[in-house]
C-alpha positions as CSV (number, residue, x, y, z in Angstrom):
1,X,0.2,-0.1,0.1
2,X,1.6,3.4,-0.8
3,X,1.3,6.3,1.4
4,X,-1.2,8.1,-0.8
5,X,-3.7,5.3,0.0
6,X,-3.2,5.4,3.9
7,X,-6.4,6.1,5.6
8,X,-5.7,8.3,9.0
9,X,-6.6,5.4,11.1
10,X,-3.8,2.9,9.3
11,X,-1.3,5.7,10.0
12,X,-2.3,6.0,13.7
13,X,-2.1,2.2,13.7
14,X,1.5,2.2,11.9
15,X,2.6,5.0,14.4
16,X,1.6,3.2,17.5
17,X,3.3,0.2,16.4
18,X,6.5,2.2,15.7
19,X,6.4,3.7,18.7
20,X,5.9,0.2,20.7
21,X,8.9,-1.0,19.0
22,X,11.1,1.5,20.6
23,X,10.3,0.0,24.0
24,X,11.8,-3.5,22.6
25,X,15.3,-2.1,21.8
26,X,18.1,-4.2,23.3
27,X,20.4,-2.4,25.9
28,X,23.5,-3.5,23.8
29,X,21.9,-1.4,20.6
30,X,21.4,1.4,22.8
31,X,25.2,1.4,24.1
32,X,26.6,0.7,20.8
33,X,24.6,3.9,19.6
34,X,25.8,6.1,22.5
35,X,29.3,4.9,21.9
36,X,28.9,5.8,18.0
37,X,27.5,9.0,19.1
38,X,30.8,9.8,20.8
39,X,32.1,10.3,17.2
40,X,30.7,13.8,17.2
41,X,34.1,14.9,18.6
42,X,35.5,13.4,15.3
43,X,37.7,16.7,14.7
44,X,39.5,16.3,18.1
45,X,42.9,14.6,17.6
46,X,42.7,10.9,18.5
47,X,45.3,9.9,21.2
48,X,46.5,6.0,20.4
49,X,47.5,3.9,23.2
50,X,51.1,3.4,23.2
51,X,51.5,1.4,26.8
52,X,49.4,-0.6,28.7
53,X,51.3,-2.2,31.4
54,X,50.2,-3.9,33.9
55,X,47.0,-5.5,32.5
56,X,46.2,-8.6,33.9
57,X,46.3,-10.5,30.3
58,X,50.1,-11.6,30.9
59,X,50.7,-14.3,33.2
60,X,51.5,-13.6,36.4
61,X,55.4,-13.0,37.0
62,X,55.8,-12.7,33.5
63,X,56.3,-8.8,33.7
64,X,57.3,-7.4,37.0
65,X,54.6,-5.7,38.9
66,X,51.9,-6.9,36.6
67,X,50.2,-9.2,39.0
68,X,47.0,-8.5,40.5
69,X,46.3,-5.6,42.5
70,X,49.4,-3.8,40.7
71,X,48.7,-0.6,39.2
72,X,47.8,-0.3,35.2
73,X,49.8,2.1,33.4
74,X,48.5,3.7,30.4
75,X,50.2,5.9,27.9
76,X,48.4,7.7,25.0
77,X,50.3,9.3,22.2
78,X,49.4,12.0,19.8
79,X,51.0,14.4,17.3
80,X,51.2,17.3,19.9
81,X,50.2,15.8,23.0
82,X,50.4,13.0,25.1
83,X,48.8,11.5,28.4
84,X,49.9,9.0,31.1
85,X,47.7,7.6,33.5
86,X,48.3,5.2,36.5
87,X,44.9,3.0,37.5
88,X,44.5,1.3,40.7
89,X,41.4,0.4,43.0
90,X,41.6,4.2,44.3
91,X,41.2,5.7,40.8
92,X,43.5,7.3,38.3
93,X,46.3,9.7,38.6
94,X,47.6,11.4,35.3
95,X,49.8,14.0,33.7
96,X,49.6,15.8,30.3
97,X,52.6,16.6,28.1
98,X,53.3,19.3,27.4
99,X,52.5,20.4,31.0
100,X,50.0,23.1,31.6
101,X,46.4,23.7,32.7
102,X,43.4,22.2,31.1
103,X,40.4,19.8,31.7
104,X,40.3,16.0,31.6
105,X,36.7,14.0,31.0
106,X,35.9,10.7,31.5
107,X,33.8,9.5,28.8
108,X,31.8,6.1,28.9
109,X,28.9,4.5,26.6
110,X,26.6,6.7,28.7
111,X,28.5,9.8,27.6
112,X,30.6,12.1,29.8
113,X,30.8,11.2,33.6
114,X,33.6,13.3,35.2
115,X,35.5,16.3,34.3
116,X,38.5,17.7,36.4
117,X,40.8,20.6,35.9
118,X,44.6,19.9,35.6
119,X,47.0,21.7,37.7
120,X,49.7,23.9,36.4
121,X,52.1,21.1,35.4
122,X,49.1,18.9,33.5
123,X,48.4,16.7,36.6
124,X,45.0,15.3,37.4
125,X,43.3,12.8,39.3
126,X,40.0,10.8,38.8
127,X,37.9,8.8,40.8
128,X,37.6,5.1,40.2
129,X,36.0,3.8,37.2
130,X,35.4,0.5,35.4
131,X,34.2,-0.7,31.8
132,X,35.0,0.9,28.5
133,X,36.4,4.7,28.9
134,X,38.1,7.2,26.8
135,X,39.5,10.4,28.3
136,X,38.6,13.8,26.7
137,X,41.2,16.5,27.3
138,X,41.4,20.1,26.6
139,X,44.8,22.0,26.9
140,X,46.7,24.9,25.4
141,X,48.0,22.4,22.7
142,X,44.5,21.6,21.6
143,X,41.5,19.1,22.4
144,X,42.3,15.6,21.9
145,X,40.5,12.1,22.9
146,X,41.9,9.0,23.7
147,X,40.9,5.6,22.0
148,X,38.6,3.2,24.0
149,X,40.1,1.1,26.8
150,X,38.7,-1.2,29.0
151,X,39.3,-0.8,32.8
């Protein structure tokens, strides 16, 4: 049936069915859509993960200091800026390079969660978080965003 032949009652019935379908969207699809929406910052420089020390993927004892309970060290590098972060159960402590004032935001699939100011040497502290995250940073050298990392 073409749109020109639809009666008002038919259109209202189809609209009602479409609205009811929205309630049936799986949580995974919503999460994926939110993560895709994060690409709205595509003009920001993307920082790539250069180091992930302390991740529990290595067998215990293979790499010194990488056992359970050890801090995880992450280092992201871009063309003009880098950020290094130490993650443990108490949160994240990081440093922007080149040093200077700025802001760092933790971004999850649900969007921005926490924003903190960096000190004059680019240092920052963030509360504990888990799951897939990325860091959005604004500093004198520009705006950048890290790739997704699972904590």
